[in-house]
C-alpha positions in Angstrom: -20.4 12.3 -27.0 -19.2 13.5 -30.4 -17.0 16.1 -28.7 -15.3 13.4 -26.7 -14.6 11.3 -29.8 -13.2 14.4 -31.6 -11.1 15.4 -28.6 -9.7 11.9 -28.2 -8.9 11.6 -31.9 -7.1 14.9 -31.7 -5.0 13.7 -28.8 -4.1 10.5 -30.6 -3.1 12.4 -33.7 -0.9 14.7 -31.7 0.7 11.7 -30.1 1.4 10.2 -33.5 2.9 13.5 -34.8 5.1 13.7 -31.6 6.3 10.2 -32.1 7.2 11.0 -35.7 8.9 14.4 -34.9 10.7 13.0 -31.8 10.5 16.2 -29.9 11.4 15.7 -26.2 8.9 18.3 -24.9 5.9 16.5 -26.4 5.5 13.0 -25.0 3.6 10.6 -27.3 2.8 8.2 -24.6 1.0 11.0 -22.7 -1.3 11.8 -25.6 -1.9 8.2 -26.5 -2.9 7.4 -22.9 -5.3 10.3 -22.4 -6.6 10.0 -26.0 -7.5 6.3 -25.4 -9.0 7.1 -22.0 -11.3 9.8 -23.5 -12.3 7.4 -26.3 -13.3 4.8 -23.6 -15.3 7.4 -21.8 -17.2 8.3 -25.0 -17.9 4.7 -25.7 -19.2 4.0 -22.2 -21.4 7.1 -22.4 -22.9 6.2 -25.7 -23.0 2.4 -25.6 -26.3 0.5 -25.2 -24.6 -2.8 -24.4 -26.3 -4.1 -21.2 -23.0 -4.7 -19.3 -21.7 -1.2 -20.1 -25.1 0.3 -19.1 -24.9 -1.6 -15.8 -21.4 -0.3 -15.1 -22.5 3.3 -15.9 -25.5 2.9 -13.5 -23.3 1.5 -10.7 -20.9 4.4 -11.0 -23.9 6.8 -11.0 -25.2 5.4 -7.7 -21.7 5.3 -6.1 -21.1 8.9 -7.1 -24.0 10.1 -4.9 -22.2 8.7 -1.8 -18.8 10.0 -2.9 -20.1 13.6 -3.0 -20.4 13.6 0.8 -16.7 12.9 1.3 -15.2 14.8 -1.6 -15.2 18.3 0.1 -12.9 16.9 2.9 -10.6 15.1 0.5 -10.3 18.0 -1.9 -9.8 20.5 0.9 -6.9 18.4 2.3 -5.3 18.1 -1.1 -5.7 21.8 -1.6 -3.9 22.5 1.7 -1.1 20.1 0.8 -0.5 21.7 -2.6 -0.4 25.2 -1.2 2.1 24.1 1.5 4.3 22.4 -1.0 4.1 25.4 -3.4 5.5 27.7 -0.7 8.7 25.7 -0.7 9.2 25.9 -4.5 12.3 27.7 -5.9 12.3 30.1 -8.8 13.4 27.3 -11.1 10.2 25.4 -10.1 7.9 28.4 -11.0 6.1 26.7 -13.8 5.4 23.7 -11.6 4.2 25.9 -8.8 1.8 27.7 -11.3 0.4 24.3 -12.4 0.0 23.2 -8.7 -1.8 26.5 -7.9 -4.3 26.0 -10.8 -5.0 22.5 -9.6 -5.5 23.8 -6.0 -7.9 26.5 -7.2 -9.9 23.9 -9.2 -10.1 21.6 -6.2 -11.1 24.4 -3.9 -13.8 25.5 -6.4 -15.3 22.0 -6.6 -15.2 21.8 -2.8 -17.1 25.1 -2.5 -19.7 24.1 -5.2 -20.4 20.8 -3.4 -20.7 22.3 0.1 -22.9 25.1 -1.2 -24.9 22.7 -3.2 -25.7 20.6 -0.1 -27.9 23.4 1.1 -29.0 25.2 -2.1 -29.1 22.8 -5.0 -32.4 21.7 -6.4 -33.0 18.2 -7.9 -31.9 19.2 -11.4 -28.6 20.8 -10.0 -27.9 17.7 -8.0 -28.4 15.5 -11.0 -26.0 17.7 -12.9 -23.4 17.4 -10.2 -23.7 13.7 -10.0 -23.5 13.5 -13.8 -20.2 15.5 -13.7 -18.8 13.2 -11.1 -19.9 10.1 -13.0 -17.9 11.4 -16.1 -14.8 11.9 -13.9 -15.1 8.5 -12.3 -15.5 6.7 -15.6 -12.5 8.7 -16.8 -10.3 7.5 -14.0 -11.4 3.9 -14.6 -10.6 4.4 -18.3 -7.1 5.7 -17.4 -6.5 2.5 -15.4 -7.4 0.2 -18.3 -5.4 2.4 -20.7 -2.4 2.4 -18.4 -2.4 -1.4 -18.3 -2.9 -1.6 -22.1 0.0 0.7 -22.9 2.3 -1.1 -20.5 1.4 -4.4 -22.3 1.9 -2.8 -25.8 5.4 -1.4 -24.8 6.4 -4.9 -23.5 5.2 -6.6 -26.7 7.0 -4.3 -29.1 9.9 -6.0 -30.8 13.4 -5.2 -29.6 15.8 -3.9 -32.2 18.6 -6.4 -32.8 21.4 -7.0 -32.2 21.1 -6.2 -28.5 24.3 -4.6 -27.2 23.3 -2.5 -24.2 21.0 -3.9 -21.4 20.1 -1.7 -18.5 18.4 -3.1 -15.5 16.6 -0.7 -13.1 17.1 -1.3 -9.4 14.7 -1.9 -6.5 15.4 -1.5 -2.8 17.6 -4.1 -1.1 17.3 -4.3 2.7 18.9 -7.7 3.1 21.8 -8.8 0.9 20.9 -12.4 1.7 17.3 -12.0 0.6 17.1 -10.1 -2.7 13.6 -8.8 -3.4 11.6 -10.9 -5.9 10.9 -7.8 -8.0 14.6 -7.2 -8.5 15.4 -10.9 -9.0 12.8 -11.2 -11.7 14.2 -8.2 -13.5 17.7 -9.7 -13.5 16.4 -13.1 -14.6 14.5 -11.5 -17.5 17.7 -9.7 -18.6 19.6 -13.1 -18.5 16.7 -14.6 -20.5 17.2 -12.0 -23.2 21.0 -12.5 -23.1 20.7 -16.3 -23.5 18.7 -15.9 -26.7 21.7 -14.3 -28.4 24.4 -16.1 -30.3 27.8 -16.6 -28.6 29.3 -13.9 -30.8 26.5 -11.4 -29.9 26.8 -12.2 -26.2 30.5 -11.1 -26.2 29.4 -7.7 -27.3 26.7 -7.1 -24.7 27.2 -4.8 -21.8 25.0 -4.7 -18.8 24.4 -1.4 -16.9 22.9 -2.1 -13.5 21.5 1.1 -11.9 20.5 1.8 -8.3 22.0 3.4 -5.2 22.2 2.4 -1.6 19.8 4.1 0.8 20.7 4.7 4.5 18.9 1.5 5.7 20.0 -0.8 2.8 22.9 -3.2 3.3 24.2 -3.0 -0.2 23.5 -0.9 -3.3 20.8 -2.1 -5.7 23.5 -2.1 -8.5 25.8 -4.4 -6.5 23.0 -6.8 -5.7 22.1 -7.1 -9.4 25.8 -7.5 -10.3 26.1 -10.5 -7.9 23.0 -12.1 -9.4 24.3 -11.7 -13.0 27.7 -13.1 -12.1 26.0 -16.0 -10.3 24.2 -16.8 -13.6 27.5 -16.8 -15.6 27.7 -13.2 -16.8 31.4 -12.1 -16.9 32.1 -9.2 -14.5 33.9 -7.4 -17.3 30.6 -7.0 -19.1 28.8 -5.4 -16.2 28.9 -1.6 -15.4 27.7 -0.5 -12.0 25.8 2.8 -11.6 25.3 3.4 -7.9 24.1 7.0 -7.7 20.5 6.8 -8.9 17.7 6.9 -6.3 14.7 7.3 -8.7 13.7 6.1 -12.2 14.5 9.6 -13.6 18.0 9.4 -12.1 18.4 5.8 -13.3 17.9 7.1 -16.9 20.0 10.2 -16.4 23.0 8.3 -15.1 22.6 5.5 -17.6 22.7 8.1 -20.3 25.9 9.5 -18.8 27.5 6.1 -18.8 26.6 5.6 -22.4 28.0 9.0 -23.4 31.2 8.6 -21.5 31.8 5.2 -23.3 30.6 6.6 -26.6 27.9 3.9 -26.9 25.5 5.0 -29.5 23.5 1.8 -29.9 19.8 1.3 -28.8 19.3 0.7 -25.2 17.2 -2.1 -23.8 15.8 -1.3 -20.4 14.5 -4.1 -18.1 12.1 -3.1 -15.4 8.8 -4.4 -14.1 5.6 -4.8 -16.2 3.7 -1.9 -14.6 6.7 0.5 -14.7 7.1 0.6 -18.5 4.9 3.6 -19.3 6.5 5.8 -16.7 10.0 4.7 -17.8 9.2 5.5 -21.4 7.9 8.9 -20.5 11.0 9.8 -18.4 13.3 8.5 -21.1 11.6 10.5 -23.7 11.9 13.7 -21.6 15.7 13.1 -21.4 16.1 12.3 -25.1 17.1 8.7 -24.5 15.8 6.2 -27.1 14.9 3.0 -25.3 13.4 -0.4 -25.9 11.5 -1.7 -23.0 10.8 -5.1 -21.5 8.9 -5.8 -18.2 9.5 -8.7 -15.8 6.3 -10.1 -14.3 5.3 -8.6 -10.9 4.4 -11.2 -8.3 0.6 -11.4 -8.2 0.4 -10.5 -4.5 2.3 -7.2 -5.2 0.3 -6.3 -8.3 -2.2 -3.9 -6.5 0.6 -2.0 -4.8 2.8 -1.5 -7.9 -0.1 -0.9 -10.2 -1.4 1.9 -8.0 2.1 3.3 -7.3 3.1 3.5 -11.0 -0.3 4.8 -12.1 -0.2 7.6 -9.6 3.4 8.4 -10.6 2.2 8.6 -14.3 -0.7 10.9 -13.3 1.5 13.2 -11.4 4.0 13.4 -14.2 1.2 14.3 -16.6 -0.9 16.4 -14.2 -1.2 19.4 -16.6 -3.1 17.6 -19.3 -4.9 15.4 -16.7 -6.3 18.3 -14.7 -7.3 20.1 -17.9 -9.3 17.1 -19.1 -10.9 16.7 -15.6 -12.0 20.3 -15.6 -13.5 19.8 -19.1 -15.4 16.7 -18.1 -16.6 18.3 -14.9 -18.0 21.4 -16.7 -19.3 19.2 -19.5 -21.2 17.0 -17.1 -23.1 20.1 -15.8 -23.8 21.5 -19.2 -25.1 18.2 -20.6 -27.4 17.5 -17.6 -28.8 21.0 -17.0 
């Protein structure tokens, strides 16, 4: 487990250096997330605490059953990646290469498992299960790390005075019934606004970002503007951005609004609590310096939004994620054999 502690420490150090250098092509939050996840894997692997041992044993047992279904799952993912890669343009060549490497890895694991079902001896099966246990614990660690980083980003102090507040949209199907996710984001923005002095409030500008899909009655931006005005925010202090359809586009068009108005101050972005890590990552990629605050997600929607944003983060960072998975898979075999 020493190698895992060393590798996790290296990733955390790279994240710290990237944060200091502020280079857009190296995202600190990515290295912090995977560094912390690997450190958790190392801790679970080496710990003698009874609860941790029980968790490790449970994962070990479950992995034996998972092996039976993994070939089918991996084969389907392999086919989907190949089909998607065929549609990639020349500009997407690097992404296509990454997808191809992922597909080859998944195909190799599939072949190993299917071949092993008929040829593996007991020691080989133990090695395979050990490798899958490492990967499973790794994914569990990513979930905990993802939640932790979202919490940290929310708790970080906002630089004052606040002058620019951007609220990210959410789909609006009925203008008479605004989604609770969107309402909570707007309410949180108003809460921040109300904490300012009257002089500071006059200098604040709200940027509400979100387009209108084909099935939506009104744009997300317009719905948020109505909620802000209803709570006493002057319309003159609200800027509508109605082109963005994704978080990446939200940040792109918000940056364009800031540049066109020559607003150079720090930007406070209001979104949902599980959306902060992905927003930070996308903002960093575009060279936008942001402070982040997350409105609480309704408890009955937590599983959906947690899984959605976690998968979104994993896809955005798939290069380093797959590299670590390959390392853990090979390491599991070597340690057990």
